[in-house]
N, C-alpha and C positions, 0 to 999 in steps of 0.2 A: 520397350515395346514388347507385347506378347507375341504369340505365334502369328505367322502370316495369315492363317485362316481366321483367327480372332480379330486381328487388326483390320483385315480387308473387309470382312463381313460387317463388323460393328461400325467401322468408320464410314463405309459407303452407304450402308442402309440407313443409319441414323440421319445422315445428312440428306439422303435422297428422299426418305419418307416424310421428313419434316416439312412443315409449311414454309415455303420460301416466298416471302412477300417482297414486292418491289420497294426500292429505297432510293429516294431522290438524292443525288449527290452532285456536287460541283466537279466538273472535269477540266483538267488542264488541256491546252491545245494539243500537247503531245499525246495525252491519253485519248483524247477524242480521235486523233489520227490513227492510233493503234487499234482502237475498237472498230473504226471504219474499215481498216485493213482486214481485221478478223471477220467482219461481215462479208466482205468480198470473197475471202478465202473459203468461208463456210458455204457460200452459195455454189462453189465449184467442188466442194469436198465429196468424195465417193468412199475412200477408204484410206487407212494408214496401218502400217505394221512396223514395229520397232523392237530392238533389243532393249532390255531394261536391267537396271541394277538398283536394288534396294539396300539402303543402309539404315537399319532399325536401331535406334539408340535408346537404351533404357537408362534414365538419369540416376535412379537410386543406386544402381550398381556400376554406373559409368561403363556400360558394356555396349559394344557395337556388334550386331550380327549382320552379315552380308548375305544377300540372296541375289540370284540372277535369273533371267528368263526372257519372256517376250510378251508382247501385247498386240492385239489388233483391234481396230474400230472400223465398222463398215456401216454405210448409210444406204438404205433402200427406201426410196420415197421419203416419208417424214419420220421413219423409224431408224434409230441407231442401235446396232448390236455390237457387242464387245467380247473379248476373251483375254484372259491373263493366265499364263502358266509360270510358276515360280519354283526354283530349285534352291536348296541350301548349298552353301559353298564350303568346301573343306579347307584345311590349313594350307593345302597346296594351291588353293585358288581355283580348283576345278569344281564343276557342278557335281552334286551328289544325287544320283538317281535312285528311285523314281522321283517325280516332282513332289514338292511339299503340298502344293495346292493348285487346283485348276478352277478358275471362276469364269462363268459364262453368263451373258445377258442377251436375250434374243428379242427384246422389245416387249415381252410379256412375263417371262420368268427369269429370276436370278438364281443361278445354281452354283454352289460351292462344293467342289469335290476334293475329298481327302484320299489320295491314292493308298496310303498305308492302311487305312481303315476300309477302303473300297466302299465309301459312303458318300452320298451326295445330299446336301441340304438344299431344299427348294423353297424359294420365297416368291409369292405372286406380286406383280406390280399393282394389280387390282385398281386400275383407274389412275395410277400415279406414274404412268409410263414417261411422261415428259419430265417429271422430276428425277426419275432414275437416270434417264439419258443425259440430262444436263449435268449431273454430278459425276456419273461414271465415265463420261467422255470429256471431263474437264481438261481443256488444253488440247483436245483432239477433234478439230473440226467444228467446235462450238462457235457461235456468233458472238460478236462484241456486245450486241444488244442484250442477249440472254445473260452474259456475264455481268453486265451492269445492273440487271434486274435482281440478280440473286446474291450479289456480293457488294460490300463497300470496298472500293478499289483505291489503293494508293499506288501511284506510279513512282517507282524507285529509280527510273532511268534506264538507259541502255547498258548492256553488258554482253561481251563476246563469250560464247560457249562452243565447245567442240561437238560436231555431229560426225563422228568417225574421223576422217582425215580433214574435213572441212571446218573452218571457223565461221560461225553464224552469229550475226548481231541480233540479240534478243532484247525484249523489253521486260524488265523485272517488275512484276506486279505483286503487291501484297493484298490479300483478300481476307475480309472478315465477313462471315456469313450474316445475313439479315435475320436468321432464325436462332433464337436462344438455345434450343435443344442441340442444334448442330455445334454451337460454340462450347457446349459442355464436353464435346468430343475433341474438337480442335479450336483453339483460341483464334488461330489464323492460319492461312496457307499462303506460301510464297511460290509463285510460278515464274519461269523464264520462258516467254512466249516468242516464237518466231511468227510475228504477226502476218507476214506475207504468205506463209503457208498455213497459218492457223494451227500450229503445232507447238506443244510445250516440250522443251528439251530437259527441263528440270522442275521438280515440285518438292517442296518441303512442307510437311504437315506438322504443326506444333500442337501438342497436347497440353492442357492446362497444368499437368503434373511435371512438365519439363521433358517428357519423352518426345522424340521426333522420328519421323520417317522421311528419308530423302530418296526420291525416285529420279534416276537419271535415264534418259532415253537417247539411244544412238542408232546409227544405221537406219534411219527413218525412210521407209518406202511409201510414197504417197501415190494414191490412185493407181495401184498395180494389182495384179492377181495375188490373192491372199492364199497362203499356205495355212490351213486351219487344222491340219492333222495333229499338231502338238497339243491341241486343246480338246481333243476327243475325250468324252467321258464313257467308260465301258458300260455296255448295256446291262451287264449283270451286277452293277453297283446297287447296294441297298439305298432306298430313297426315304428321306424324312421330310415330310411336308410341313411347312410352318404357316 
């Protein structure tokens, strides 16, 4: 996997900007129940904040690079906003500051900030807000109905994962995008969803070349006051509009 900045921007934007057509698919009774739970959780969703850990695997050199940070997703009305801050991790397992990347989406603009360069790349949603939100917030408050419209879903059954000190029963779902352009970036995505809360505890993105990115989320705080200070972008950063 390339740098966080490259993988985050290219992966999210290609999938978000692409046309996501509805795809009819047969659903097992268990999957139908999971999607229904997600619909109920989505209706009550206001915000989520969590710690994250990325394991970026580059197949050609068989190398794993580990990053940590945090994410938030917030819903106001019909608009979802999100933020991600990511740090490299040193040999001692500690975060290396400053952050490698800060990414923000406010419902209209997607901004990716590189602290070392003090530079922010800005992308306009330009009428594709719903598509941005549905992908950027994958597994964070999204409805089961939307998930079924945008992905071909295979239910791989229940699996327990840790959310901090608690063990949570999740449903493991494998997702294949309905859009051919998105599949050029990721052949499929596997998520472990806590359907009762509508929150993903783990996501694995599989690139066609064998690279993967595994995202683990823990210490999930649902519908509480958000601390957005770690995601602030300096006002003096140089701006590149795309």
